[in-house]
N, C-alpha and C positions, 0 to 999 in steps of 0.2 A: 352394555357398551353401544357408544354411539359412533356412528360413522362420520369422520370428518367432512365438511362440506368441501367442494371444489377449492375456495381460497385457501382453506387450512392445508389442503394438499399440495398447493403450489408455493406457499410461503415457506422458506427455510425455518428449520426450528429456531425457536428463542436461544436455546443453548448454542447452537451453530453460531448464530448471528453475534451472540454476547461474546462468544470466545474469539471470534475474528475481530469483531469491532474493538473490543478492549485492547487487544494486542496491538493492533494498528493505532489506536488512540494514545497508547503510551509511547510508542515509537514517534509519532507527531508531536506530543508533548516534550519528550526529550529534545526532539530537534529545536523545537521553539524556545525551550529554556537554556539551550547552549547554543545560540545562534552564531556567536562569534567563532565558536570551535568548528561548527557545521559549515560556516561559510569559508573559513580558512581552509578546511579540507577540500571543498568544492573548488575553491581558487587553485589549491595544488594539482587538482585533478584537471585543471583547464576549463572549468565550466565558466562560461562568458556572464557578466552580470550576476555573480553568484550572490551578491548583497541582495539582490532582488528575487532572484530565483529560488534560493533557499526557503526564505519565508513563505514565498507563494506556494512551492511544491509541499511544504509542510502543512500549510493551511488546506491545500487540497487534500492531502492524507486525512487530516482531522475531520474536515467536513465530510468526507466519503466514509470514514468510519462511523461517524455519528448516523449518517443517513442509513448504512447498512444495519447498524445496531438497533434502530427505531423502525426500520423498514420504510422509511419515508423517502419518496423520489428514488427507489432502489436502483432504477437504471441509471440514473444521473451518479449516484452515490458510488456504485460499483464500477462505472465508467471512470470516475474520479480517481478512486484506488488503482485501477489498472493502468491509467494514464501516469499516475506518479510512478509505478514501478517499471513501466515501459521506459519512461525517460531517465530515471534514476539508475537502473541496474547496469545496463552497459556502460555508461558513463563513470559511475563512481566505483564500481566493482569490476573493472576492466583486468582481470587476473592474468589474460593473455598478454598484457602490456607492461607488467611489473615485474620486478627482479624476483629471483628464486625465494628470497627471505619472505616476502609478502604474498607470494602467490596463494599459497594454501589458505590464508586468511580471506583473501579477495575472493577465491574461488568458493569457499564456504558462504560468504555474504552472498555472492552471486547467485549461487543455487538456493540460499533461503529466499531470497527476493523472488526468484524464478516462480519457486513454489507458491508464494503469496500472490504473485500475478496470476497464475493459473486459479487459485481460489477466487481471486477477483472476477475473473472471466466467468466462473462457474455461477457465481452469484449474479453477475449481469445476463447470463443466459436464462437462470431461474426468473429473475425479474422480467425478462422479456416474455416469458410464456403466461404471465399472469393476465 
């Protein structure tokens, strides 16, 4: 059995990167293939210039997911994903500001995004240690 060299020990596993990146890529592609719906939802949430910000944010997420999956420019990629979730989560899933009927769904989405944000921060930290 061979001992992994320093770079192999510091790079996250291919499986972890593939799982995280593929899930994010699917989310981004879903946003991009339903831009009208996503823009309308963002406008309903009060997002200014949603027609520009939604495609830009979705592209940020897609680019970040590809970078993490391939481990190319990993700090930039992880920062892109983290920026997406930092901006989107409190704006789009403001469970504290919605009526009781929507609160549970928004809280669930908020917590899911918070979890993904945490994973992006962990990938960023790992990339920073290389």
